[in-house]
C-alpha positions in Angstrom: 22.2 14.8 46.6 21.6 15.3 51.0 19.6 13.1 53.0 16.4 15.0 54.7 17.0 12.8 58.0 15.0 15.4 59.7 12.0 15.2 57.4 12.5 11.3 56.7 12.2 11.0 61.2 9.0 13.3 61.0 7.3 11.3 58.1 7.7 7.8 59.3 6.6 9.0 63.1 3.7 10.3 61.0 3.1 6.7 59.4 3.8 5.3 63.0 1.2 7.5 64.6 -1.2 7.1 61.9 -1.1 3.5 61.2 0.2 2.0 64.5 -0.6 -1.8 63.2 -0.2 -1.2 59.8 2.9 -3.3 58.6 4.2 0.2 57.5 4.5 1.0 60.3 7.3 -1.7 60.9 9.7 -0.4 58.1 9.3 3.3 59.8 10.6 1.6 62.7 13.5 0.2 60.8 14.6 3.2 58.8 13.9 5.1 62.4 16.6 2.9 64.0 18.8 3.5 60.6 18.6 7.0 60.9 19.2 7.0 64.7 22.5 4.6 63.4 23.9 7.6 61.2 23.4 10.3 63.8 25.3 8.0 66.2 22.0 7.7 68.9 22.8 4.0 69.3 20.6 3.2 72.1 17.6 4.9 70.6 18.4 2.9 67.1 18.4 -0.6 69.5 14.9 0.3 70.8 13.8 1.0 67.0 14.8 -1.9 65.8 13.6 -3.7 69.2 10.2 -2.4 67.8 10.4 -3.9 64.5 11.1 -7.1 65.9 8.8 -7.1 68.8 5.5 -5.1 67.6 6.2 -6.8 64.0 7.6 -10.1 63.7 6.9 -11.3 60.7 7.7 -8.3 59.3 9.8 -8.0 55.9 12.4 -5.9 58.2 12.5 -8.3 60.8 15.9 -10.5 59.6 17.9 -7.1 58.7 16.5 -5.6 62.3 18.3 -8.7 64.5 21.3 -7.8 62.1 21.4 -3.9 62.2 20.6 -4.5 66.4 24.0 -5.9 66.9 25.8 -3.7 65.0 25.5 -0.5 67.1 26.2 -2.8 70.2 29.7 -4.0 68.1 30.6 0.0 67.1 30.8 0.4 71.0 32.2 -2.3 71.8 34.7 -2.0 69.6 35.4 2.0 70.3 36.3 0.4 74.0 38.6 -2.2 73.0 40.7 0.4 70.4 40.7 2.6 73.8 42.5 -0.4 75.5 46.7 0.5 75.7 48.7 -2.8 75.0 52.1 -0.8 74.1 54.8 -1.4 76.6 55.0 1.0 79.3 58.7 1.5 78.9 61.3 0.9 76.8 62.9 -1.9 78.9 59.8 -4.0 78.4 60.0 -7.0 76.3 58.0 -6.5 73.2 55.3 -8.9 72.3 56.2 -12.0 70.0 54.7 -13.8 67.5 53.7 -17.3 69.1 53.6 -20.3 66.7 51.0 -22.7 66.3 50.9 -25.6 68.9 52.6 -29.0 67.9 50.4 -32.3 67.6 50.6 -33.4 70.9 50.1 -29.9 73.0 47.6 -27.4 73.6 50.0 -24.7 74.5 51.5 -22.3 71.9 55.5 -22.2 72.1 57.6 -19.5 71.4 59.3 -19.8 68.1 62.6 -18.7 69.8 62.0 -21.5 72.5 60.3 -24.5 72.8 59.0 -24.3 76.2 55.2 -23.1 76.0 54.7 -19.5 77.2 51.9 -19.0 80.5 49.7 -16.2 81.5 52.5 -15.4 83.8 55.6 -15.0 81.8 53.5 -12.9 79.0 54.2 -9.2 79.4 50.5 -8.7 78.0 48.6 -11.4 79.6 46.6 -8.3 81.7 46.3 -6.2 78.3 45.1 -9.7 76.6 42.3 -10.6 79.4 41.5 -7.0 79.4 40.9 -7.1 75.0 38.9 -10.2 75.5 36.8 -8.7 78.3 35.5 -5.9 76.3 35.3 -8.1 72.6 32.4 -10.3 72.3 
């Protein structure tokens, strides 16, 4: 069965226009947010979820609106994070090494091949890691 998003958008919009204070208008905003999300209109989806949360705070769709409001943001953040190139820039560049758990009396992560802890200055991927941390939440 094919989705009829255009028709649904029109019908939900009509509910909102005809009865803006009815609890069904809150549900309509929620479903408009779902439609906008599936269409890739993330900013509009967030606004639709905001309508539910601000205008209909006791609506049954309130909790799920909070959850789904974060979904577009995380998808956009993941897209930005995926664009970070963490691969070595040349064959001569060192490859990343797997780090082992820190010793019980230490807070530093040590390389399995070396007892000394790695620092950000000796880690060739520290810039990449810092960029990835800035882009993720």
